[in-house]
C-alpha positions in Angstrom: 60.5 -35.7 18.7 60.8 -32.1 17.9 58.1 -32.6 15.1 55.8 -34.4 17.6 56.0 -31.5 20.0 55.0 -29.1 17.3 51.9 -31.1 16.3 50.9 -31.4 19.9 51.4 -27.7 20.5 49.2 -27.1 17.3 46.6 -29.3 18.6 46.4 -27.4 21.9 46.2 -24.0 20.1 43.5 -25.3 18.0 41.5 -26.7 20.9 42.3 -23.4 22.9 40.9 -21.4 19.8 37.7 -23.7 19.6 37.0 -23.5 23.4 37.5 -19.5 23.2 35.1 -19.5 20.1 32.5 -21.7 22.0 32.6 -19.4 25.1 32.3 -16.3 23.1 29.3 -17.8 21.3 27.7 -18.9 24.5 28.3 -15.3 25.8 26.8 -13.8 22.8 23.7 -16.1 23.0 23.1 -15.2 26.6 23.3 -11.6 26.0 21.0 -12.0 23.2 18.6 -14.0 25.5 18.7 -11.2 28.0 18.2 -8.3 25.7 14.7 -9.2 24.7 13.0 -9.0 28.1 13.7 -5.2 28.8 13.3 -4.4 25.0 9.8 -6.2 24.9 8.7 -4.3 28.2 9.9 -0.9 26.6 7.9 -1.8 23.5 4.8 -2.5 25.5 5.1 0.7 27.4 5.4 2.6 24.1 2.3 0.8 22.8 0.5 1.7 26.0 1.5 5.4 25.8 0.6 5.7 22.0 -2.8 4.0 22.7 -5.6 6.3 21.4 -7.9 7.7 24.2 -11.3 9.3 24.2 -11.5 12.0 27.3 -14.9 13.3 27.9 -16.5 15.4 30.9 -20.3 15.8 31.6 -22.4 17.6 34.2 -25.5 16.1 35.7 -27.9 18.5 37.6 -31.1 18.2 39.7 -33.2 20.9 41.0 -35.1 20.6 44.4 -36.7 23.0 46.7 -34.7 24.1 49.7 -35.9 23.3 53.2 -33.5 25.5 55.2 -32.2 29.2 55.0 -29.3 30.9 56.5 -29.7 34.6 57.3 -26.6 36.6 57.9 -27.1 39.9 59.9 -25.6 42.0 62.5 -25.1 45.2 64.2 -22.7 48.2 63.6 -22.1 50.8 66.3 -19.9 53.9 66.4 -18.7 55.9 69.5 -16.1 58.3 70.6 -14.1 55.6 72.4 -13.5 52.0 71.7 -15.0 51.0 74.9 -18.3 52.9 74.2 -18.4 51.4 70.7 -18.1 48.0 72.0 -20.7 48.5 74.8 -23.2 50.0 72.3 -22.7 47.0 70.0 -23.1 44.6 72.9 -26.3 45.9 73.8 -27.8 46.0 70.3 -26.7 42.4 69.8 -28.3 41.6 73.2 -31.7 42.6 71.7 -30.9 40.5 68.4 -30.3 37.4 70.5 -33.5 37.9 72.5 -35.5 38.5 69.5 -34.0 35.3 67.7 -35.1 33.3 71.1 -38.6 34.8 70.9 -38.9 33.8 67.2 -38.2 30.0 68.2 -34.7 29.9 66.8 -32.5 27.4 68.9 -29.2 28.6 70.2 -27.4 25.9 68.2 -28.6 27.7 65.0 -27.0 30.9 66.0 -23.4 31.4 65.3 -21.1 34.5 65.4 -19.6 34.7 62.0 -17.8 38.2 62.4 -16.6 40.4 65.2 -14.4 43.5 64.8 -13.4 46.9 66.4 -11.8 49.4 64.4 -10.6 53.1 64.6 -12.5 55.7 62.4 -10.0 58.3 60.8 -10.9 61.9 59.5 -11.0 61.9 55.7 -7.9 62.6 53.5 -7.3 66.2 52.5 -8.8 67.9 55.7 -5.2 69.2 56.5 -2.2 68.2 54.3 1.2 67.5 56.0 -0.2 65.9 59.2 -1.1 62.5 60.4 -4.8 61.6 60.2 -6.7 62.0 63.4 -8.9 59.5 64.9 -12.5 60.6 65.0 -14.1 57.7 66.7 -14.4 53.9 67.0 -16.6 51.3 65.2 -17.7 48.1 66.4 -19.3 45.3 64.1 -20.8 41.9 65.3 -22.3 39.6 62.5 -24.1 36.3 63.2 -25.3 33.3 61.1 -28.9 32.3 61.7 -30.3 28.8 60.5 -33.9 29.0 60.0 -35.3 25.5 59.6 -38.9 26.5 58.9 -39.1 28.0 55.4 -42.4 29.9 56.3 -40.6 31.9 59.0 -37.5 33.1 57.0 -39.1 36.8 56.5 -40.4 36.9 59.9 -36.8 36.0 61.2 -35.4 38.9 59.2 -37.9 41.4 60.6 -37.2 40.2 64.2 -33.3 40.9 63.5 -33.9 44.3 62.1 -36.6 45.3 64.6 -34.3 44.4 67.5 -31.2 46.4 66.6 -29.5 44.7 63.6 -28.6 47.3 61.1 -26.7 45.0 58.7 -28.4 42.5 56.4 -25.8 40.5 54.3 -28.4 38.3 52.6 -29.9 34.8 52.7 -28.6 31.4 51.6 -30.9 28.5 50.7 -29.8 25.1 51.2 -31.1 21.5 51.7 -30.7 19.6 54.8 -30.1 16.1 53.0 -29.1 16.4 49.4 -27.5 13.0 49.1 -30.5 11.5 47.1 -30.4 14.4 44.7 -26.6 14.3 44.4 -26.9 10.7 43.5 -29.4 11.3 40.8 -27.1 14.1 39.4 -24.3 11.4 39.3 -26.5 9.3 37.3 -27.3 12.0 34.9 -23.8 12.8 34.4 -22.8 9.2 33.5 -25.5 9.0 31.1 -24.5 12.1 29.5 -20.9 10.7 29.2 -22.2 7.4 27.6 -24.2 9.6 25.2 -21.4 11.7 24.3 -19.0 8.6 24.0 -21.3 7.1 21.4 -21.7 10.6 19.6 -18.0 11.0 19.3 -17.4 7.5 18.1 -19.7 7.7 15.4 -18.6 11.1 14.3 -14.8 10.2 14.2 -15.3 6.7 13.0 -13.8 5.1 15.9 -14.6 2.2 18.5 -14.0 2.8 22.0 -12.8 -0.1 24.2 -12.3 -0.5 27.9 -12.9 2.4 30.5 -9.5 3.5 31.7 -10.8 6.0 34.4 -14.0 7.4 35.8 -13.6 10.2 38.4 -16.0 12.8 40.0 -14.8 16.6 39.6 -16.7 18.0 42.3 -20.4 19.0 43.2 -21.8 22.3 43.9 -25.1 23.7 45.3 -25.6 27.3 44.2 -28.2 29.1 46.2 -30.6 31.9 44.9 -30.4 35.3 46.4 -32.8 36.9 48.7 -35.6 38.8 47.4 -37.0 41.7 49.4 -39.4 44.4 49.0 -37.9 48.0 49.0 -39.8 48.9 52.1 -39.2 45.9 53.9 -37.0 47.8 56.6 -40.0 49.7 57.7 -41.8 48.7 60.8 -45.2 47.9 59.1 -43.7 45.9 56.2 -42.9 42.2 56.2 -39.9 41.0 54.4 -40.6 38.7 51.5 -38.2 35.9 50.2 -38.4 33.7 47.2 -36.8 30.4 48.0 -37.2 29.2 44.6 -35.3 26.0 43.9 -31.5 25.0 44.2 -29.5 23.2 41.8 -27.4 20.2 42.9 -24.7 19.5 40.2 -22.0 16.9 39.9 -19.1 16.9 37.3 -17.8 13.7 36.0 -14.9 13.0 34.0 -14.0 9.6 32.0 -11.4 8.1 29.8 -11.8 5.3 27.3 -9.4 3.4 25.2 -9.6 3.6 21.4 -9.7 0.4 19.7 -7.0 0.1 17.0 
């Protein structure tokens, strides 16, 4: 009886060990089955990160004739008091607005772009050791005028100066509807990108694959400066302007994958 009990205990012990071994093996297999998923994702991420890429930028430009001009001009006045300086400036600008109206400029095309009133101090070094003394006040008023008839730009400038404007800050030339020219500039930029892609691929001995990204980096419309005769401020001389052409440009960036 005592021998039988020992044999039974041995069988139970062996069964327990086998069961534990099976459970341990199952746990290991389960863990092994779970590991490849994140490991595979990590390998894929590393593959994508290490993927070769070709990044290029190109610029497309189109030149067109402007059909609008913006003239920036104004009046600056000085007087002993702030009120007198502002009143003198208001009188000068009243003449400016009337002249613009006579020139056929609509009120919607006239906009105040700057208005200031400041004290004028005596120069440094007049008397050391004391505060600077105020010698007067200066008022300034600046307007932006849109001229929609390119043939009247010079006449508009003459009207401004002849009516009281004593400051002329320049002329900007623009186009009222540059959308078509900008689209053409985009097409030229993309064509240049494709040309550069083929050039770099051949030179480097590589093959490009899918297009990863294509983005527009911005567009610009620089304007030529005004050209005026030196004697244009005199009463008997007309101001000459040369509109020339404006450049509509678009920058485009692209990234391609490099085939392994």
